[in-house]
C-alpha positions in Angstrom: 102.4 155.1 68.0 105.9 154.3 68.6 108.2 156.6 66.6 111.4 154.6 65.5 114.6 156.1 64.1 116.9 153.7 62.1 120.8 154.7 61.6 122.2 152.0 59.6 124.4 152.2 56.4 123.9 148.7 55.3 120.8 148.1 52.9 120.0 144.5 54.0 120.6 145.1 57.6 118.1 148.0 57.3 115.6 145.7 55.6 116.1 143.1 58.2 115.4 145.7 61.0 112.2 146.8 59.3 110.8 143.5 58.8 111.2 142.5 62.4 109.8 145.9 63.5 107.0 145.5 61.4 106.1 141.8 62.4 106.6 142.4 66.2 104.4 145.6 66.6 101.8 147.5 63.8 101.6 150.4 65.9 104.9 151.8 65.0 106.3 154.4 62.6 109.6 154.5 61.1 110.2 158.2 61.0 113.5 158.1 59.3 116.4 155.8 57.8 119.7 157.4 58.0 123.2 156.0 57.1 125.9 158.9 58.1 126.7 160.6 61.3 126.0 164.1 59.7 122.6 163.3 58.6 121.7 161.7 61.8 123.0 164.9 63.9 120.8 167.1 61.6 117.8 165.1 61.8 117.9 164.8 65.6 118.4 168.3 66.3 114.8 169.0 65.2 113.2 165.4 65.9 112.7 163.4 69.0 112.0 159.7 68.3 110.9 157.3 71.0 113.6 154.7 69.9 116.7 154.4 67.9 118.2 151.3 66.3 121.8 152.4 65.7 124.6 150.6 63.9 128.0 152.1 65.2 130.5 152.1 62.2 128.9 154.2 59.6 129.7 155.7 56.2 131.4 158.8 57.9 132.3 158.0 61.3 131.4 156.3 64.7 127.8 156.6 65.5 128.9 157.7 69.3 130.0 161.1 67.5 126.2 161.7 66.8 125.3 161.2 70.6 128.3 163.6 71.7 126.7 166.3 69.4 123.0 166.1 70.2 120.7 165.5 73.2 119.1 162.2 73.3 116.5 161.4 75.7 115.1 158.1 74.2 116.6 154.5 74.6 119.1 153.2 71.7 119.6 149.8 70.6 122.7 149.2 68.9 123.3 146.8 66.0 126.8 146.2 64.9 129.0 143.3 63.8 131.9 144.3 66.2 131.9 143.5 70.0 134.3 145.8 71.2 132.0 148.8 71.6 129.4 147.2 74.2 130.8 149.1 77.1 130.8 152.4 75.2 127.1 151.7 74.2 125.9 151.5 77.7 127.7 154.7 78.8 124.5 156.7 77.5 121.2 155.6 76.3 122.1 152.0 75.2 119.6 149.5 76.4 120.7 146.5 74.3 123.6 145.4 72.0 122.6 143.2 69.0 125.6 141.5 67.4 125.2 140.9 63.7 124.0 138.7 62.2 121.4 138.8 65.0 118.1 136.5 65.2 114.7 137.4 65.5 115.0 135.9 68.8 117.8 138.4 69.9 115.7 140.9 68.4 112.7 140.4 70.4 114.7 140.3 73.5 116.0 143.7 72.9 112.3 144.8 72.2 110.9 143.4 75.3 113.6 145.4 77.1 112.6 148.3 75.5 108.7 147.7 76.5 109.7 147.0 80.2 111.6 150.3 80.4 108.8 152.1 78.9 106.4 150.7 81.3 108.7 152.2 84.3 107.0 155.1 85.4 109.6 157.1 87.2 113.3 158.1 86.3 114.2 155.8 89.2 112.4 152.7 88.2 113.9 153.2 84.7 117.4 153.5 85.9 116.8 150.1 87.8 115.5 148.4 85.1 118.4 149.4 82.7 121.0 148.6 85.3 119.6 145.2 85.9 119.0 144.4 82.1 122.5 145.6 81.5 124.2 143.2 84.1 122.0 140.5 82.9 123.1 140.9 79.0 126.7 142.1 79.3 128.2 140.2 82.4 126.0 137.1 82.9 126.0 136.4 79.0 129.8 137.5 78.3 130.8 134.2 80.6 131.6 132.2 77.8 131.7 128.4 77.9 135.3 127.1 78.9 134.4 123.3 78.4 132.1 120.7 77.0 131.0 117.6 78.4 131.3 114.5 76.4 129.1 111.5 77.2 130.3 108.2 76.7 129.5 104.3 77.7 132.3 104.7 80.2 131.1 108.0 81.5 131.7 111.5 81.1 134.8 113.5 80.1 135.5 117.1 79.5 137.0 119.0 76.3 138.6 122.3 77.1 137.3 125.0 74.8 140.7 126.5 74.1 141.6 122.8 73.0 139.1 122.8 70.3 140.1 123.4 66.7 136.7 123.7 65.1 133.1 122.4 65.2 131.3 120.6 62.6 127.6 119.9 61.9 126.8 116.6 60.1 123.1 115.8 59.4 122.1 117.1 63.0 124.9 116.0 65.0 127.7 118.2 66.4 131.2 117.4 66.5 134.1 118.9 68.0 137.9 118.3 66.6 140.8 118.8 69.2 144.1 120.0 68.6 145.1 116.2 68.0 142.7 115.8 65.3 140.3 113.6 67.7 136.7 113.9 67.0 134.3 114.5 69.6 130.4 113.9 69.8 128.8 116.7 71.5 125.4 117.0 73.2 124.4 120.3 71.7 122.1 119.8 68.6 123.0 122.9 66.5 125.9 125.0 65.6 123.6 127.9 66.6 123.5 126.5 70.2 127.3 126.4 70.1 127.9 129.9 68.6 125.8 131.6 71.5 128.1 130.1 74.1 131.3 131.2 72.6 133.4 134.4 72.3 132.9 136.0 68.9 136.4 137.2 68.7 137.8 133.9 68.9 135.3 131.6 67.0 133.8 132.3 63.5 131.1 130.4 61.6 132.8 130.0 58.2 129.9 128.1 56.5 126.5 126.3 57.5 128.2 123.5 59.1 131.7 124.6 60.3 132.9 126.9 63.1 136.4 127.7 63.5 138.9 128.7 66.4 141.1 131.7 65.5 144.3 130.7 67.3 144.7 127.5 65.4 144.2 129.2 61.8 147.8 128.6 60.2 147.1 129.5 56.5 144.6 131.1 54.6 144.4 130.7 50.5 142.2 131.9 47.7 140.1 128.9 46.8 137.9 130.3 44.2 135.9 133.4 43.5 134.7 134.8 46.8 135.8 131.6 48.7 138.8 131.0 51.2 140.5 127.8 51.9 141.6 127.6 55.6 144.3 125.4 56.8 144.2 124.6 60.6 147.1 123.6 62.9 147.7 119.9 63.1 144.6 119.3 60.7 145.4 118.2 57.2 141.9 118.9 55.3 141.3 122.6 54.3 138.0 124.2 55.4 136.3 126.5 52.9 134.3 129.8 53.7 131.1 130.1 52.2 130.6 133.0 49.6 128.3 134.8 51.9 130.6 134.5 55.1 133.9 135.4 53.1 134.1 139.2 53.5 132.8 139.0 57.2 135.5 136.3 57.8 138.3 138.5 56.3 137.3 141.3 58.7 136.9 139.0 61.7 140.4 137.4 61.2 142.3 140.8 61.5 140.5 141.8 64.8 
């Protein structure tokens, strides 16, 4: 039985984690669900889980304070909406870094890493597995896409990522709008595919069908309750955030 500790202060995120854990392995036990640094420190002084799922920004502080105060021998999978902590996460027992909102596919990759680490029989093997996976996940995947190829009847041309205002999904077709307002048909088939190739500090999905580039956001206005209207440079039409994404967008735009 795998004993799992969840440290998470957002109820929806906690429910999502529990569902994924239950779906992936029935031989697990969630031994506690905690939402503060203080409660986690108190708990870990007398309990040792097999695996920790840990948010980073908690109600009363930063989760790294926990791991400075108590000794942890088990792996930690970090779950957070902020990507600036990923280097700190791997200084200790971190084996994976899930950026919210993460998919089940990303969760399964982190879970597989935990299983792989658990199958290593010696400390040396565990160190090798951990280091290898660390470089695979955080250096290879951190090489964000710099240009997109555009196929036409006349041949292939390239659109630099830095010159893209926003991406748009329209009935299963993906378009990129450049700084001159020109519309380009991409070979990618979903915004999710686009999202996984771009720096989350620069690009944000404001609704189901649009993905904006931060440097070109010129003005933001209140549109209606829990919705914002976004004016991009050199583009006349305002884009709208969805109600579910507005709060996260407000946080993202100030990073």
